[in-house]
N, C-alpha and C positions, 0 to 999 in steps of 0.2 A: 679630166673629169674623174671623180672618185668612183670606183667600181662598187656597185650595190650587191651585197650578198643575198642569197635566196631567203635567209631568215629575216633580214631587214626589209626585204621587199614585202613580206607578209605584214609588217608592223606599220600600217598606215594609220597612225593614231593622231587625230587632231589634238592640239594642246591648248587652244583658245576656245572660249565659249562652248565648253565641252561638258556634257552631263555625265559621261561615263557609261551611258546605256547603249549607245549606237556608235559603231565605228566601221571604217572601211577595212575589209580584210578578204584575202583570198582563201583563208583557212576553211570556211564552210564549203566552198566550191571544191577545194581539194579533198575534203573529207567525203563529200558526196561521190566524187570520182573514185576515191579509194574503196568505198563500200561497194560501188558498182563492180570494180575490178575483183574484189574479194568474192563477191557472189558469182561473177563469171568464172572465177577460179574453181568453183565446184564442178564446172563442166569442162573448162580448159585450164588445166593446172598451171601453166606458165603465167597466166594472168594473176594468180595469187601471189607469185613472187614479186610482182609489181605493186599489187594492192596492199599487201601487209606493211611494207616499209612506208608507203605513202600514207597509210592509215595512222601509223605511229607518229610520223612527222607532222601530219595535219592536226592531230589531237594535241600533241605537245605544243605546237605553235598557237593553236586557238586558246588553250588554257593559259599560256604565257601572256598572250595579248589581254585576256580577260583580267588576269591578275593585275596587270599594269593599269587597267581602267579604274580600279577601285579608288585610287587616290583622287580621282576626278568626280566621284559620285557624291551626290548630296545626301544629307542625313534624312532618314525616313521620318514621316510624321508619326508621333508616338501613338501606338495602338492601331495603326493602319497597316494592313497587309500590303506588301509590295508584290511585284510581278513574280518573284522567285517562288513564293508560296503558292500562288495560283498556278504557276507553271508546273510545280511538283504535283499538285492535285491532279492535273490532267495527265501527267506522266504516269502516275500511279494507276489512274483509271485505265489507261491504255495497257499498262503492264498486267493488270488484273485480267484483261481480255486475252492477252498473250498466254499467260500461265493457265487460264481456264481452258484454252484450246489444247495445251500440252497435257493437262490432266484428263481432258476428254479423250485424247489419244490413248493415254494409259488405260483408262477403263474400257475403251473400245477394244484395245489389243487384248486385254485380259478376257473380255467377254468372247471375242473372236477365237481365242485359244481354247477356252475350257467350256463355254456354255452355249455357243451358237450351234444351231442344228447342223450346219456344215463346217463345224470347227476343224481346224487343222490338227487338233489333238495335242496332247502334252499337258504339262502342269504349269501352274503359276504360283510362285516363281518357277522358272524353267529348271529342269533337272540339273543338278550339280551346282546350282547357284546358292551361295550362302554369304551372309553379310556379318562382319565383325560388329555386333551390336554394341559391345563395350566401347569400341573406338568411335562409333557413330554417336553414341550417347555423350561421350566426352566432347566430341565436336559440336554437338547441339548445345551443351553447356557453355562452351567457348563462345559461340555466336550469340546466344541469349545474354550472356554476361556482357558482351561488347555493347549490346543495345542499352543496357542500364548504365554502363560507363559513359557512353556517348551522351545520354540524356543528362547525366550529372555534369559532364563537361560543358554542355550548352548552358545549363543552369548557372554554373560558376562564372562563365563569361558574362552572362546577363547581370550578375551581381558585382562584376568588376574584378573578380579574382582571376586575372588573366593567366598568371603563372600556373595555377591549379588547372585551369581550362586547357592549357597547352599540354600538360601532363596527361590529362584524361583523354584528350583527343589522340595523342600519341599512343596511349594504351589501346584505344579502339582500333587504330591502324594495325598495331602489332597483333591483336587478337584476330582481326580479319585475315591477316596474312597467315597466321597459325591455322585458321580454319581452312584456307585454301591449300596449305601444305599438307594437312591431314587428308583432305579430299584427293589430292594428287597421289598420296601414298595409297589410299584406298583403291584408286583406279589402277595403279601400277601392280597391285597384288590381286586384282579381280581375276577369277578363273574364266571370265567370259569377256567378250568385246561387244561393241554396238551392233555388229553384223552377225553375231552368233545366233540370235533368235529374236522374236518380237519383244520378249522381256528385256533383252540387252539394249535394243533400240530405244524402248520407252525409258529405261532406267538412265541411260547416259544422256538422252535428250532432256529429261526433266532436271536431273541433278547438275548436268553441265550448263543448262540455261541459268539455273540458280547460281552456280559458281561464277558465271560471267557477270551476274548482277552484283555479287559480292565484290568482285574485282572493281567494278565501276564505283561502288560505294567507297571502297578503300581509296581509290583515286580522288574521289570527292573530298574525303577527309584529309588526304595529303594536301590538296589545294587549300582547304580550309585552315589547316595548321600553318601553312605558309602565309596566308592572309593575316592570321593572328600574330605570327612572328613579325611581320612587316608593320603591324599596327593598323591595318586596314579594317579588320574586324574589331569592333569596339563594343562595349556593353550596350550602347544604344544603336548599333548598326551591325547586325549579324543575322539578318533575316534569311540569307542564303544558307547559313549553317543550320537554322531550324528546318529548312526544306530538306537538306541532306539527312538530317536526323529522322525526319518522317520516312524518307526513302529507306534508311537503314532498318527502321522498325517494320516496314513492309517486307523487306528481305527476311527479317526474323520470322514473321508470321508465315511466309511461304515455306520456310525451312521446317517449321513446326508441322505444317500440313504434309510436307514430304516425309518427315520422320514418322508420322502416324500412318500415312497411306503406303509409302514405298517400303519402309524398313519394318515397321511393326504390323502392317497389314490389318489395321483395325477396320478398314472398309474394303 
């Protein structure tokens, strides 16, 4: 009997009478287990060494399986929203709630530091904190530009200009990675850490959460580029790319708020 590899064991994809929307897979279960182990790693560090590799493995296999499903999927009805758009709307709604809670912590920490009657004392930003506004402004321009480029890429695919769409989506991926690279550079040269004071905790929590969302968006565009390359995304079938575009615009809007509130301190 032929031996089955772990990767093949995850790929239980039916090939007949198959809509491409539902398939058997262990990837979601493994992903849930990986997230649990990663969270547990915050308390018991060795669990993280199990959770992180499993997290990467399960995400990779889930994405690979989903890419293989595309050739089985039926064409959408013209003008009708499919599940991907509705799913993205609910994802964005939940993400708004998540970011709202983090912004609430930012303002609470600021108030608790400088304005509360029993304030711990100090300044906001904390003493010794300075940001390279020129670098941050450049990074802001990079991310906003990527949003416009992604939008043009989606438009070009809808018009049938596949080659141009691939180039623009690739440019979006590159700009997203440049943004993350600049953010890592900023972190590595910061004169404070997340546990230095309340400002450090709030700063790294907000900007780090946003950076994680940028990374997820980049992964989404990489998968989309692969689907275009394989011919699965077509001018009349790329609703999921529209959904990822919405997500990217949401990430842009959140960064503009961060730029105004965290870096320029307009509020």
